[in-house]
VEXVEX-166367 format. One line per field, with one value per atom (N, C-alpha, C): residue number from 1; residue in one letter; x, y, z. Coordinates in Angstrom, 3 decimals, always signed. Layout:
# residues N
n <- c(NUM; ...) $
res <- c(A; ...) $
c1 <- c(X; ...) $
c2 <- c(Y; ...) $
c3 <- c(Z; ...) $
# end
This chain:
# residues 232
n <- c(1; 1; 1; 2; 2; 2; 3; 3; 3; 4; 4; 4; 5; 5; 5; 6; 6; 6; 7; 7; 7; 8; 8; 8; 9; 9; 9; 10; 10; 10; 11; 11; 11; 12; 12; 12; 13; 13; 13; 14; 14; 14; 15; 15; 15; 16; 16; 16; 17; 17; 17; 18; 18; 18; 19; 19; 19; 20; 20; 20; 21; 21; 21; 22; 22; 22; 23; 23; 23; 24; 24; 24; 25; 25; 25; 26; 26; 26; 27; 27; 27; 28; 28; 28; 29; 29; 29; 30; 30; 30; 31; 31; 31; 32; 32; 32; 33; 33; 33; 34; 34; 34; 35; 35; 35; 36; 36; 36; 37; 37; 37; 38; 38; 38; 39; 39; 39; 40; 40; 40; 41; 41; 41; 42; 42; 42; 43; 43; 43; 44; 44; 44; 45; 45; 45; 46; 46; 46; 47; 47; 47; 48; 48; 48; 49; 49; 49; 50; 50; 50; 51; 51; 51; 52; 52; 52; 53; 53; 53; 54; 54; 54; 55; 55; 55; 56; 56; 56; 57; 57; 57; 58; 58; 58; 59; 59; 59; 60; 60; 60; 61; 61; 61; 62; 62; 62; 63; 63; 63; 64; 64; 64; 65; 65; 65; 66; 66; 66; 67; 67; 67; 68; 68; 68; 69; 69; 69; 70; 70; 70; 71; 71; 71; 72; 72; 72; 73; 73; 73; 74; 74; 74; 75; 75; 75; 76; 76; 76; 77; 77; 77; 78; 78; 78; 79; 79; 79; 80; 80; 80; 81; 81; 81; 82; 82; 82; 83; 83; 83; 84; 84; 84; 85; 85; 85; 86; 86; 86; 87; 87; 87; 88; 88; 88; 89; 89; 89; 90; 90; 90; 91; 91; 91; 92; 92; 92; 93; 93; 93; 94; 94; 94; 95; 95; 95; 96; 96; 96; 97; 97; 97; 98; 98; 98; 99; 99; 99; 100; 100; 100; 101; 101; 101; 102; 102; 102; 103; 103; 103; 104; 104; 104; 105; 105; 105; 106; 106; 106; 107; 107; 107; 108; 108; 108; 109; 109; 109; 110; 110; 110; 111; 111; 111; 112; 112; 112; 113; 113; 113; 114; 114; 114; 115; 115; 115; 116; 116; 116; 117; 117; 117; 118; 118; 118; 119; 119; 119; 120; 120; 120; 121; 121; 121; 122; 122; 122; 123; 123; 123; 124; 124; 124; 125; 125; 125; 126; 126; 126; 127; 127; 127; 128; 128; 128; 129; 129; 129; 130; 130; 130; 131; 131; 131; 132; 132; 132; 133; 133; 133; 134; 134; 134; 135; 135; 135; 136; 136; 136; 137; 137; 137; 138; 138; 138; 139; 139; 139; 140; 140; 140; 141; 141; 141; 142; 142; 142; 143; 143; 143; 144; 144; 144; 145; 145; 145; 146; 146; 146; 147; 147; 147; 148; 148; 148; 149; 149; 149; 150; 150; 150; 151; 151; 151; 152; 152; 152; 153; 153; 153; 154; 154; 154; 155; 155; 155; 156; 156; 156; 157; 157; 157; 158; 158; 158; 159; 159; 159; 160; 160; 160; 161; 161; 161; 162; 162; 162; 163; 163; 163; 164; 164; 164; 165; 165; 165; 166; 166; 166; 167; 167; 167; 168; 168; 168; 169; 169; 169; 170; 170; 170; 171; 171; 171; 172; 172; 172; 173; 173; 173; 174; 174; 174; 175; 175; 175; 176; 176; 176; 177; 177; 177; 178; 178; 178; 179; 179; 179; 180; 180; 180; 181; 181; 181; 182; 182; 182; 183; 183; 183; 184; 184; 184; 185; 185; 185; 186; 186; 186; 187; 187; 187; 188; 188; 188; 189; 189; 189; 190; 190; 190; 191; 191; 191; 192; 192; 192; 193; 193; 193; 194; 194; 194; 195; 195; 195; 196; 196; 196; 197; 197; 197; 198; 198; 198; 199; 199; 199; 200; 200; 200; 201; 201; 201; 202; 202; 202; 203; 203; 203; 204; 204; 204; 205; 205; 205; 206; 206; 206; 207; 207; 207; 208; 208; 208; 209; 209; 209; 210; 210; 210; 211; 211; 211; 212; 212; 212; 213; 213; 213; 214; 214; 214; 215; 215; 215; 216; 216; 216; 217; 217; 217; 218; 218; 218; 219; 219; 219; 220; 220; 220; 221; 221; 221; 222; 222; 222; 223; 223; 223; 224; 224; 224; 225; 225; 225; 226; 226; 226; 227; 227; 227; 228; 228; 228; 229; 229; 229; 230; 230; 230; 231; 231; 231; 232; 232; 232) $
res <- c(X; X; X; X; X; X; X; X; X; X; X; X; X; X; X; X; X; X; X; X; X; X; X; X; X; X; X; X; X; X; X; X; X; X; X; X; X; X; X; X; X; X; X; X; X; X; X; X; X; X; X; X; X; X; X; X; X; X; X; X; X; X; X; X; X; X; X; X; X; X; X; X; X; X; X; X; X; X; X; X; X; X; X; X; X; X; X; X; X; X; X; X; X; X; X; X; X; X; X; X; X; X; X; X; X; X; X; X; X; X; X; X; X; X; X; X; X; X; X; X; X; X; X; X; X; X; X; X; X; X; X; X; X; X; X; X; X; X; X; X; X; X; X; X; X; X; X; X; X; X; X; X; X; X; X; X; X; X; X; X; X; X; X; X; X; X; X; X; X; X; X; X; X; X; X; X; X; X; X; X; X; X; X; X; X; X; X; X; X; X; X; X; X; X; X; X; X; X; X; X; X; X; X; X; X; X; X; X; X; X; X; X; X; X; X; X; X; X; X; X; X; X; X; X; X; X; X; X; X; X; X; X; X; X; X; X; X; X; X; X; X; X; X; X; X; X; X; X; X; X; X; X; X; X; X; X; X; X; X; X; X; X; X; X; X; X; X; X; X; X; X; X; X; X; X; X; X; X; X; X; X; X; X; X; X; X; X; X; X; X; X; X; X; X; X; X; X; X; X; X; X; X; X; X; X; X; X; X; X; X; X; X; X; X; X; X; X; X; X; X; X; X; X; X; X; X; X; X; X; X; X; X; X; X; X; X; X; X; X; X; X; X; X; X; X; X; X; X; X; X; X; X; X; X; X; X; X; X; X; X; X; X; X; X; X; X; X; X; X; X; X; X; X; X; X; X; X; X; X; X; X; X; X; X; X; X; X; X; X; X; X; X; X; X; X; X; X; X; X; X; X; X; X; X; X; X; X; X; X; X; X; X; X; X; X; X; X; X; X; X; X; X; X; X; X; X; X; X; X; X; X; X; X; X; X; X; X; X; X; X; X; X; X; X; X; X; X; X; X; X; X; X; X; X; X; X; X; X; X; X; X; X; X; X; X; X; X; X; X; X; X; X; X; X; X; X; X; X; X; X; X; X; X; X; X; X; X; X; X; X; X; X; X; X; X; X; X; X; X; X; X; X; X; X; X; X; X; X; X; X; X; X; X; X; X; X; X; X; X; X; X; X; X; X; X; X; X; X; X; X; X; X; X; X; X; X; X; X; X; X; X; X; X; X; X; X; X; X; X; X; X; X; X; X; X; X; X; X; X; X; X; X; X; X; X; X; X; X; X; X; X; X; X; X; X; X; X; X; X; X; X; X; X; X; X; X; X; X; X; X; X; X; X; X; X; X; X; X; X; X; X; X; X; X; X; X; X; X; X; X; X; X; X; X; X; X; X; X; X; X; X; X; X; X; X; X; X; X; X; X; X; X; X; X; X; X; X; X; X; X; X; X; X; X; X; X; X; X; X; X; X; X; X; X; X; X; X; X; X; X; X; X; X; X; X; X; X; X; X; X; X; X; X; X; X; X; X; X; X; X; X; X; X; X; X; X; X; X; X; X; X; X; X; X; X; X) $
c1 <- c(-1.494; -0.280; -0.284; +0.046; +0.097; +1.480; +1.888; +3.122; +2.767; +3.507; +3.261; +4.549; +4.413; +5.547; +5.157; +5.982; +5.744; +6.751; +6.244; +7.104; +6.671; +7.588; +7.293; +7.307; +6.223; +6.113; +6.009; +6.487; +6.381; +5.532; +4.668; +3.725; +3.643; +3.781; +3.658; +2.367; +1.333; +0.051; +0.131; -0.864; -0.947; -1.294; -1.053; -1.199; -2.600; -3.610; -4.993; -5.541; -4.754; -5.275; -5.289; -6.267; -6.365; -6.176; -6.227; -6.018; -7.041; -8.301; -9.338; -9.034; -8.492; -8.113; -7.010; -6.061; -4.957; -5.483; -6.420; -6.988; -7.740; -8.474; -9.178; -8.186; -7.067; -6.045; -5.452; -5.250; -4.692; -5.637; -6.929; -7.897; -8.008; -7.397; -7.587; -6.714; -7.165; -6.328; -5.004; -4.994; -3.756; -2.672; -3.030; -2.064; -1.598; -2.547; -2.195; -1.237; -1.520; -0.635; +0.746; +0.793; +2.074; +2.901; +2.264; +2.965; +3.466; +2.621; +3.003; +4.137; +4.131; +5.223; +6.566; +6.546; +7.777; +8.179; +7.186; +7.447; +7.643; +6.877; +6.915; +8.316; +9.131; +10.497; +11.291; +11.051; +11.734; +11.218; +9.908; +9.333; +9.943; +10.186; +10.744; +12.173; +12.842; +14.220; +14.297; +13.162; +13.145; +13.096; +14.150; +14.191; +15.027; +14.586; +15.338; +15.352; +16.337; +16.456; +15.371; +14.907; +13.914; +14.439; +13.716; +14.191; +14.514; +13.749; +14.018; +15.364; +15.654; +16.934; +18.089; +17.893; +18.945; +19.199; +18.132; +18.275; +19.026; +18.730; +19.416; +20.908; +21.264; +22.675; +23.412; +22.759; +23.381; +23.578; +22.568; +22.677; +23.758; +23.833; +24.872; +26.257; +26.393; +27.690; +28.084; +27.106; +27.390; +27.720; +27.068; +27.283; +28.629; +28.956; +30.193; +31.402; +31.243; +32.358; +33.337; +34.195; +35.133; +36.368; +37.004; +38.278; +39.326; +40.090; +41.081; +42.279; +42.877; +44.122; +43.992; +42.785; +42.603; +42.111; +42.182; +41.748; +40.780; +39.800; +38.814; +38.842; +38.719; +38.505; +37.068; +36.249; +34.825; +34.659; +34.102; +33.945; +32.778; +32.024; +30.930; +31.443; +32.189; +32.738; +34.198; +34.827; +36.225; +37.207; +36.820; +37.720; +38.174; +39.390; +39.951; +39.865; +39.703; +39.692; +39.983; +40.665; +40.907; +39.595; +39.450; +38.229; +38.078; +39.170; +39.094; +38.628; +38.469; +38.030; +36.532; +36.147; +34.739; +33.934; +34.612; +33.884; +33.397; +34.008; +33.597; +33.306; +32.126; +31.770; +31.536; +31.643; +31.504; +30.357; +29.863; +28.774; +29.169; +29.064; +29.392; +28.113; +28.024; +26.870; +27.015; +25.928; +26.001; +27.012; +27.324; +28.297; +29.728; +29.927; +31.254; +31.901; +31.360; +31.954; +31.596; +32.577; +32.403; +32.400; +31.613; +31.516; +31.336; +31.581; +31.238; +29.748; +29.390; +27.999; +27.060; +27.421; +26.576; +26.448; +27.555; +27.532; +26.635; +26.768; +25.969; +24.484; +24.157; +22.751; +22.162; +22.919; +22.445; +22.217; +23.134; +23.026; +21.818; +21.651; +20.632; +19.228; +19.094; +17.748; +17.209; +18.076; +17.641; +17.802; +18.650; +18.924; +18.930; +18.923; +18.914; +19.983; +21.068; +22.175; +23.492; +24.475; +25.808; +26.429; +27.055; +27.679; +28.784; +29.391; +30.519; +30.105; +29.447; +29.159; +27.701; +26.851; +25.424; +24.676; +25.219; +24.507; +23.124; +22.094; +20.723; +20.311; +19.955; +19.447; +17.922; +17.265; +15.799; +15.273; +14.271; +13.704; +12.601; +12.452; +11.403; +10.028; +9.951; +8.667; +8.671; +7.782; +7.668; +6.202; +5.933; +4.564; +4.200; +2.918; +2.402; +1.615; +1.933; +1.264; +0.566; -0.603; -1.346; -1.439; -1.467; -1.650; -3.097; -3.313; -4.666; -5.176; -4.281; -4.714; -3.589; -3.983; -3.041; -3.633; -2.952; -3.402; -2.410; -2.912; -2.064; -2.452; -1.493; -1.740; -0.981; -1.721; -1.120; -0.581; +0.691; +1.308; +1.196; +0.376; +0.104; +1.286; +1.570; +2.631; +2.297; +3.302; +3.070; +2.119; +2.111; +1.252; -0.231; -0.555; -1.952; -2.470; -1.638; -2.075; -3.157; -4.121; -5.150; -6.351; -6.328; -7.453; -8.520; -9.767; -10.853; -10.826; -11.646; -11.675; -12.051; -13.105; -13.541; -12.487; -11.811; -10.747; -9.564; -9.262; -8.155; -8.425; -9.628; -9.942; -9.946; -10.240; -10.273; -8.970; -8.013; -6.739; -5.921; -5.445; -4.647; -3.255; -2.805; -1.469; -0.716; -1.178; -0.563; +0.913; +1.702; +3.150; +3.936; +3.267; +3.989; +4.354; +5.496; +5.857; +5.368; +4.380; +3.753; +4.328; +4.238; +4.745; +3.580; +3.623; +2.582; +3.221; +2.680; +3.113; +2.183; +2.732; +1.925; +2.194; +1.128; +1.239; +0.601; +1.388; +0.921; +0.816; -0.352; -0.587; -0.701; +0.079; +0.052; -0.448; -1.286; -1.846; -1.439; -1.096; -0.741; -1.995; -1.873; -2.993; -2.533; -3.489; -3.168; -2.547; -1.456; -0.845; -1.749; -2.820; -3.741; -4.935; -4.995; -6.095; -5.955; -6.958; -6.911; -7.725; -8.759; -9.644; -9.025; -8.865; -8.283; -9.139; -8.491; -9.182; -9.106; -10.171; -10.157; -9.135; -8.602; -7.641; -8.342; -8.238; -8.878; -7.995; -8.553; -7.806; -8.376; -7.518; -7.976; -7.039; -7.574; -6.785; -7.006; -6.050; -6.144; -5.211; -5.322; -4.446; -3.895; -2.649; -2.050; -1.295; -1.176; -0.394; +1.093; +1.908; +3.355; +3.885; +3.185; +3.636; +3.152; +2.448; +1.994; +0.578; -0.052; -1.421; -2.393; -3.494; -4.468; -5.223; -5.469; -6.291; -7.719; -8.610; -9.971; -10.723; -11.102; -11.869; -13.188; -13.684; -14.890; -16.115; -16.083; -17.232; -17.196; -16.146; -16.001; -16.111; -16.630; -16.740; -15.378; -14.339; -13.012; -12.213; -12.557; -11.716; -11.746; -10.591; -10.444; -11.484; -11.831; -12.810; -12.161; -12.908; -12.394; -13.314; -12.727; -13.536; -12.753; -13.461; -12.806; -12.723; -11.545; -11.345; -11.738; -12.269; -12.634; -11.630; -11.714; -10.786; -10.948; -9.834; -9.863; -9.213; -9.803; -9.326; -7.951; -7.535; -6.240; -5.123; -5.455; -4.431; -3.568; -2.273; -1.420; -1.972; -1.715; -2.307; -1.992; -0.793; -0.417; -0.864; -1.606; -2.130; -3.623; -4.300; -5.739; -6.423; -7.451; -8.148; -7.307; -6.298; -5.364; -4.775; -4.473; -3.892; -2.561; -1.562; -0.258; +0.185; +0.546; +1.048; +2.564; +3.056; +4.503; +4.874; +5.698; +6.068; +7.402; +7.415; +8.659; +8.809; +9.914; +10.114; +11.172; +11.002; +11.962; +13.163) $
c2 <- c(-31.578; -31.326; -29.887; -29.693; -28.355; -28.068; -26.817; -26.344; -25.220; -25.121; -24.054; -23.300; -21.992; -21.141; -20.232; -20.201; -19.334; -18.191; -16.968; -15.789; -14.864; -14.022; -13.018; -11.641; -10.906; -9.567; -8.545; -7.348; -6.248; -5.139; -4.585; -3.572; -2.444; -1.220; -0.044; +0.679; +0.582; +1.227; +2.741; +3.412; +4.858; +5.204; +6.459; +6.882; +6.630; +6.746; +6.642; +5.219; +4.252; +2.896; +2.098; +1.196; +0.269; -1.155; -2.129; -3.521; -3.964; -3.552; -3.911; -3.394; -2.181; -1.620; -2.447; -2.892; -3.698; -5.017; -5.657; -6.911; -6.699; -5.583; -5.295; -5.101; -4.448; -4.252; -5.590; -6.498; -7.811; -8.633; -8.279; -8.976; -8.364; -7.227; -6.491; -7.029; -6.862; -7.247; -6.497; -5.274; -4.485; -5.192; -5.714; -6.422; -7.710; -8.449; -9.713; -9.469; -8.453; -8.148; -7.738; -6.969; -6.540; -7.741; -8.671; -9.870; -10.691; -10.862; -11.684; -11.052; -9.731; -9.066; -9.316; -9.456; -9.708; -11.182; -12.063; -13.489; -14.229; -13.859; -14.612; -14.719; -13.640; -13.810; -14.867; -14.958; -15.978; -17.374; -17.465; -18.761; -19.292; -18.397; -18.833; -19.328; -18.883; -19.326; -20.603; -21.011; -22.230; -23.436; -24.201; -25.358; -26.477; -27.065; -28.183; -29.381; -30.225; -31.431; -32.434; -33.160; -34.200; -35.158; -35.335; -36.210; -37.627; -38.155; -39.511; -39.572; -38.550; -38.523; -38.367; -37.537; -37.330; -38.603; -39.285; -40.543; -41.579; -41.651; -42.609; -42.292; -41.002; -40.627; -41.008; -40.803; -41.148; -42.658; -43.424; -44.887; -45.393; -44.807; -45.209; -44.912; -43.755; -43.393; -44.377; -44.798; -45.761; -47.134; -47.488; -48.812; -48.887; -47.857; -47.872; -47.557; -46.583; -46.187; -45.302; -44.571; -43.647; -44.367; -43.815; -44.379; -44.266; -45.320; -45.320; -44.449; -43.853; -43.118; -41.758; -41.223; -39.891; -38.942; -37.653; -36.632; -35.695; -35.234; -34.325; -33.009; -31.904; -30.599; -30.203; -30.262; -29.964; -28.465; -28.089; -26.669; -26.026; -26.825; -26.266; -25.802; -26.675; -26.303; -25.889; -26.105; -25.737; -26.508; -27.684; -28.515; -29.715; -30.178; -31.339; -32.562; -33.718; -34.979; -36.114; -37.172; -38.338; -39.022; -39.460; -40.146; -41.486; -41.998; -43.276; -43.108; -41.856; -41.590; -41.841; -42.937; -43.300; -42.330; -41.572; -40.616; -39.437; -39.223; -38.136; -38.730; -39.323; -39.942; -38.871; -39.259; -38.305; -38.697; -37.701; -37.924; -37.328; -38.136; -37.669; -37.371; -36.167; -35.786; -36.340; -36.389; -36.907; -36.176; -34.928; -34.170; -34.584; -35.391; -35.876; -35.178; -34.069; -33.355; -34.041; -34.082; -34.740; -33.716; -34.033; -33.186; -34.085; -33.522; -34.268; -34.576; -35.781; -36.209; -35.287; -34.957; -34.080; -32.697; -32.180; -30.855; -30.866; -31.924; -32.023; -32.146; -32.937; -33.099; -31.787; -31.052; -29.758; -28.792; -28.799; -27.916; -28.288; -29.587; -30.041; -30.078; -29.918; -29.783; -28.372; -27.461; -26.083; -25.694; -26.419; -26.087; -27.364; -27.187; -28.370; -28.270; -27.571; -27.453; -27.759; -28.194; -28.454; -27.141; -27.103; -25.871; -25.345; -26.227; -25.811; -25.466; -26.391; -26.186; -25.852; -25.818; -25.516; -26.568; -27.779; -28.869; -29.008; -29.072; -29.115; -30.538; -30.724; -31.999; -31.969; -33.124; -33.135; -32.284; -31.471; -30.592; -31.299; -30.869; -31.450; -30.966; -29.708; -29.120; -28.799; -29.423; -29.159; -28.949; -28.006; -27.729; -26.283; -26.004; -24.658; -24.626; -23.660; -23.529; -22.170; -22.159; -20.925; -20.678; -19.415; -19.063; -19.351; -20.337; -20.761; -20.099; -19.781; -19.196; -18.377; -17.302; -16.464; -16.217; -16.688; -16.481; -15.574; -14.443; -13.483; -13.486; -13.792; -13.832; -12.695; -11.767; -10.624; -11.054; -10.786; -11.088; -9.836; -9.925; -8.758; -8.442; -7.163; -6.780; -7.266; -7.493; -8.022; -7.179; -5.860; -5.003; -5.200; -6.000; -6.261; -7.527; -8.212; -9.424; -9.086; -9.989; -9.821; -9.023; -8.452; -7.656; -8.558; -8.135; -8.885; -8.665; -9.434; -9.324; -7.926; -7.373; -6.030; -4.988; -5.162; -4.224; -4.324; -5.544; -5.730; -5.027; -5.228; -4.689; -3.169; -2.546; -1.081; -0.490; -1.345; -0.886; -0.163; +1.025; +1.807; +1.191; +1.103; +0.573; +1.503; +2.727; +3.680; +3.886; +3.918; +4.158; +2.994; +1.886; +0.702; -0.167; -0.807; -1.761; -3.131; -3.645; -4.911; -6.049; -7.237; -8.422; -9.328; -9.861; -10.774; -12.033; -13.174; -14.456; -14.789; -14.871; -15.086; -16.485; -17.252; -18.592; -18.579; -18.924; -18.926; -20.371; -20.735; -22.083; -22.038; -22.876; -22.951; -24.323; -24.342; -25.594; -25.792; -27.022; -27.330; -27.250; -26.603; -26.474; -26.854; -27.026; -27.335; -26.111; -26.284; -25.144; -24.549; -25.273; -24.788; -24.052; -23.964; -23.268; -21.768; -21.177; -19.755; -18.894; -19.470; -18.699; -18.547; -17.303; -17.103; -17.763; -18.356; -18.982; -18.068; -18.030; -17.150; -17.598; -16.643; -16.910; -16.722; -17.698; -17.614; -16.816; -15.759; -14.879; -14.998; -15.188; -15.285; -14.520; -14.079; -13.347; -13.950; -13.753; -14.232; -13.393; -13.561; -12.859; -13.847; -13.655; -14.426; -13.464; -13.859; -13.053; -13.311; -12.469; -12.582; -13.921; -14.552; -15.844; -17.023; -16.727; -17.772; -18.247; -17.825; -18.247; -17.486; -18.148; -17.544; -16.417; -15.346; -14.249; -14.517; -14.842; -15.239; -14.062; -14.194; -13.131; -13.666; -14.727; -15.370; -14.477; -13.466; -12.582; -11.437; -11.362; -10.246; -10.725; -9.836; -10.191; -10.243; -9.710; -9.695; -10.940; -11.611; -12.698; -13.900; -14.268; -15.459; -15.502; -14.346; -14.306; -14.728; -15.465; -15.902; -15.366; -15.009; -14.583; -14.799; -14.797; -14.948; -13.586; -13.297; -12.032; -12.181; -11.121; -11.136; -10.332; -10.458; -9.736; -8.236; -7.544; -6.097; -5.465; -4.386; -3.774; -3.159; -2.816; -2.174; -3.183; -4.461; -5.481; -5.640; -5.918; -6.205; -7.403; -7.454; -8.492; -9.886; -10.101; -11.449; -11.773; -10.853; -11.146; -10.843; -10.914; -10.705; -11.761; -11.352; -12.275; -12.671; -11.873; -12.146; -13.540; -13.884; -15.191; -14.981; -15.717; -15.652; -17.060; -17.304; -18.615; -18.625; -19.689; -19.874; -21.059; -20.817; -21.870; -22.475; -23.773; -24.491; -25.602; -25.652; -26.659; -27.643; -28.873; -29.921; -29.862) $
c3 <- c(-6.433; -5.647; -5.155; -3.881; -3.301; -2.735; -2.835; -2.228; -1.277; -0.187; +0.777; +1.060; +1.202; +1.512; +2.665; +3.702; +4.852; +4.842; +4.909; +4.917; +6.048; +6.483; +7.503; +6.855; +7.034; +6.457; +7.580; +7.324; +8.286; +7.679; +8.514; +8.040; +9.060; +8.593; +9.457; +9.106; +9.957; +9.661; +9.812; +9.296; +9.453; +10.893; +11.254; +12.647; +13.195; +12.353; +12.821; +12.801; +12.364; +12.189; +13.488; +13.575; +14.699; +14.173; +15.081; +14.692; +13.649; +13.836; +12.873; +11.479; +11.401; +10.098; +9.445; +10.261; +9.732; +9.169; +9.887; +9.399; +8.091; +8.007; +6.760; +5.611; +5.918; +4.888; +4.451; +5.408; +5.083; +4.205; +4.220; +3.372; +1.979; +1.779; +0.531; -0.595; -1.848; -2.993; -3.013; -2.485; -2.462; -1.661; -0.482; +0.365; -0.306; -0.881; -1.526; -2.685; -3.487; -4.610; -4.121; -3.029; -2.476; -2.031; -1.328; -0.862; -2.043; -3.045; -4.192; -4.984; -5.083; -5.809; -5.132; -3.814; -3.083; -3.132; -3.180; -3.014; -4.333; -5.356; -6.615; -7.204; -7.234; -7.743; -6.973; -5.644; -4.855; -5.216; -5.455; -5.812; -7.099; -8.043; -9.321; -9.167; -8.088; -7.873; -7.042; -6.457; -5.652; -6.587; -6.616; -7.521; -6.925; -5.815; -5.239; -6.179; -5.982; -6.800; -6.430; -7.416; -7.187; -6.118; -4.999; -3.916; -4.382; -5.339; -5.830; -6.539; -7.352; -8.065; -7.089; -6.051; -5.060; -4.262; -3.873; -3.134; -3.958; -5.248; -6.119; -6.210; -6.316; -6.392; -5.113; -3.969; -2.687; -2.590; -2.987; -2.926; -3.871; -5.057; -6.010; -5.456; -4.786; -4.203; -3.113; -2.298; -1.238; -1.814; -2.915; -3.514; -4.233; -5.009; -5.792; -4.929; -4.032; -3.185; -3.936; -3.217; -3.855; -4.386; -5.428; -5.889; -4.793; -4.586; -3.506; -3.869; -2.839; -3.002; -3.643; -3.786; -4.349; -3.267; -3.563; -2.614; -3.314; -2.583; -3.140; -2.375; -3.105; -2.491; -2.792; -1.782; -1.963; -2.194; -3.331; -3.652; -2.913; -2.164; -1.370; -0.013; +0.683; +1.994; +1.909; +0.740; +0.486; +1.358; +1.826; +2.639; +1.822; +2.103; +1.410; +2.296; +1.664; +2.408; +1.446; +1.892; +1.036; +0.699; -0.547; -0.936; -0.229; +0.315; +1.021; +2.461; +2.893; +4.254; +4.355; +4.994; +5.071; +5.906; +6.778; +7.616; +6.790; +5.620; +4.738; +3.369; +3.214; +1.942; +0.889; -0.359; -1.456; -2.371; -3.084; -4.018; -5.359; -6.403; -7.749; -8.514; -9.064; -9.864; -11.278; -12.044; -13.414; -14.290; -13.961; -14.751; -14.444; -13.389; -13.041; -11.867; -11.398; -10.270; -8.953; -8.049; -6.754; -5.623; -4.598; -3.414; -2.197; -1.021; +0.187; +0.137; +0.510; +0.395; +1.171; +2.406; +3.210; +2.606; +2.067; +1.439; +0.207; -0.604; -1.825; -1.504; -0.489; -0.127; +0.361; +1.177; +1.661; +0.501; -0.458; -1.619; -2.484; -2.736; -3.677; -3.089; -1.789; -1.226; -1.426; -1.875; -2.150; -3.614; -4.328; -5.725; -6.556; -7.866; -8.742; -9.819; -9.513; -10.461; -9.758; -10.538; -9.999; -9.536; -8.356; -7.865; -8.775; -9.570; -10.414; -11.843; -12.511; -13.938; -14.223; -13.184; -13.328; -14.149; -14.182; -14.848; -14.222; -15.053; -14.559; -14.183; -12.919; -12.423; -12.442; -12.313; -12.276; -11.120; -11.397; -10.380; -9.595; -8.351; -7.508; -7.937; -8.373; -8.734; -10.219; -10.944; -12.371; -12.710; -13.581; -13.964; -13.707; -13.761; -13.553; -12.256; -11.412; -10.125; -10.042; -9.403; -9.166; -7.672; -7.294; -5.888; -5.518; -4.672; -4.318; -3.044; -2.116; -0.844; -0.234; +0.429; +1.171; +2.554; +3.587; +4.961; +5.675; +6.157; +6.869; +8.342; +9.198; +10.640; +11.304; +11.892; +12.573; +13.930; +14.174; +15.468; +16.328; +17.369; +18.212; +19.122; +19.344; +20.283; +21.696; +22.544; +23.896; +24.730; +24.528; +25.347; +25.060; +24.043; +23.722; +24.396; +25.154; +25.846; +26.865; +27.013; +28.027; +27.583; +26.400; +25.920; +25.306; +25.391; +24.768; +23.258; +22.553; +21.095; +20.643; +21.250; +20.855; +21.196; +22.324; +22.693; +21.732; +21.314; +20.381; +19.058; +18.521; +17.202; +17.183; +18.319; +18.373; +18.899; +19.203; +19.760; +18.687; +19.026; +18.083; +17.928; +16.685; +16.401; +15.450; +15.359; +14.448; +14.725; +13.678; +13.731; +14.325; +14.685; +15.146; +13.940; +14.007; +12.961; +13.389; +12.679; +13.031; +12.193; +12.743; +12.051; +11.679; +10.486; +10.021; +9.455; +9.852; +9.292; +8.133; +6.946; +5.743; +5.192; +5.037; +4.454; +3.072; +2.078; +0.691; +0.218; -0.274; -0.779; -2.294; -2.958; -4.417; -4.838; -5.855; -6.358; -7.810; -8.148; -9.529; -10.408; -11.548; -12.471; -13.871; -14.744; -16.135; -16.803; -17.547; -18.231; -19.298; -19.660; -20.685; -20.082; -18.755; -18.111; -18.344; -18.957; -19.290; -18.327; -17.748; -16.884; -15.501; -15.002; -13.667; -12.585; -11.612; -10.496; -9.275; -8.463; -7.289; -6.253; -5.550; -4.482; -3.147; -2.274; -0.966; -0.023; +0.548; +1.441; +2.847; +3.842; +5.226; +6.139; +7.268; +8.255; +9.633; +10.512; +11.886; +12.745; +14.058; +14.997; +16.007; +16.404; +17.491; +18.395; +19.662; +20.599; +20.380; +20.972; +20.795; +21.286; +22.258; +22.775; +21.929; +20.835; +19.935; +20.170; +21.261; +21.533; +20.639; +20.294; +19.395; +20.087; +19.346; +19.857; +19.401; +20.332; +19.991; +19.402; +18.141; +17.495; +16.952; +17.588; +17.075; +17.166; +18.051; +18.193; +17.201; +16.417; +15.488; +14.057; +13.220; +11.810; +11.154; +11.809; +11.215; +11.564; +12.641; +13.111; +12.193; +11.668; +10.837; +9.721; +9.203; +8.134; +6.830; +6.026; +4.739; +3.647; +2.533; +1.416; +0.135; -0.957; -2.247; -2.919; -3.445; -4.126; -5.593; -6.159; -7.561; -8.359; -9.661; -10.519; -10.330; -10.187; -10.047; -11.263; -11.738; -12.975; -12.837; -11.596; -11.425; -11.186; -11.206; -10.972; -12.208; -12.013; -13.163; -13.927; -15.210; -16.054; -15.560; -15.014; -14.602; -13.187; -12.547; -11.213; -11.181; -12.304; -12.331; -11.477; -10.758; -9.887; -8.693; -8.377; -7.292; -7.455; -8.684; -8.992; -9.690; -9.272; -9.925; -10.241; -11.483; -11.866; -11.773; -11.231; -11.127; -11.991; -12.983; -13.926; -13.537; -13.350; -13.052; -14.063; -14.743; -15.772; -15.340; -15.718; -15.363; -16.277) $
# end
């Protein structure tokens, strides 16, 4: 099982750096560790409800229907509506709290706890995940359009704030695996309009390599690998 997370990062190169230098930096363990330090805490907070459990709750709500003559104040949207109003169906969680069905579904696709009592519902992602790949795509400023690959790589970008689209791929691994696994690192470039910047003639374009363990890496990111533990 694989999970993917897309994030946008901003990077301000040094005054003397060119595009090629930025790509080399994006391939370095330093960049990967920096990205992971920012992203891993967010990954640990990502805990949507198991889609199967959510679907069952919705079907049960549709089958049973709401008690007649009662009113609900949804604590998610803070709006009141009669439970008999079919236009605003309700969903009851196992803890007994009721919410508008649409509000509850929106909440539970991002979280796995009751908005009121924090009752823990089944999580969508359970197990141990390792960072298997990090792909950083440099988004070139508009003024770089029309340049050849060699011109792009030597183009100065010092003091500019650049944007990079980073895709992180996580793979489920055995919780008993002790040996760090290599993380595949790749880089690419795209123009501001989304079209690919052809770098096939350069050793930097879309180059992939495996990073090895570095002695200066934090203990939990040795080998540019970070495990994310999610429990059901």
